[in-house]
C-alpha positions, 0 to 999 in steps of 0.5 A: 859379754863372755857369751858373745865370744863363743857365739861369734866364733860359732857364726864365724866358723859356720859362715863359709858353709852357708856361703858356699852351700845352697839348696836345690833350686828346682825339681822337674818330674816326668812319669812315662806311663808306658815304660813305668819310668819316673824321670827326675831332674834336680837343678843344683849348680855346684863347682865340684859334683863330687864334693857338693851334690844331691845326697838323697832323693826320697820318693813317696807315693800317696804319702807312703815312702817308696824309695830312698836313693843315696848318692856320693856325687852328682851327675853334672855340675848343673843338675842331678838326673835320675830315672827309676822304675815305678810300676802300677801307678794309676790316675790320681796317684801322687808322687812326691820327690824330695832332694837333699843337698849334701851340705844344706837344704832341700827341695820338694816337688809333687806330680799327680798321675793323669 
């Protein structure tokens, strides 16, 4: 019974974090071959884009880490939009994007260059 109180306290104190935090819902990717630009749209609705936001976007190409983008706010309260230049991609290359929430959770999406 002694262990019950600390466990209950931990659950009670962390419950608000889980109630008000959530992972990104979806990621949309578009690669403009002509301009060599990757457009990333992360669907992540929040109340305050400077307190609860997409903190990291990790881009890998063909399994190799290419770029880690770090943020301290989100571009809007509905989503986080980013454009980044990725030169020299060929047909069949696989871009993988992982978006991590500043509070909890992540989502990942892949795009194969055609």
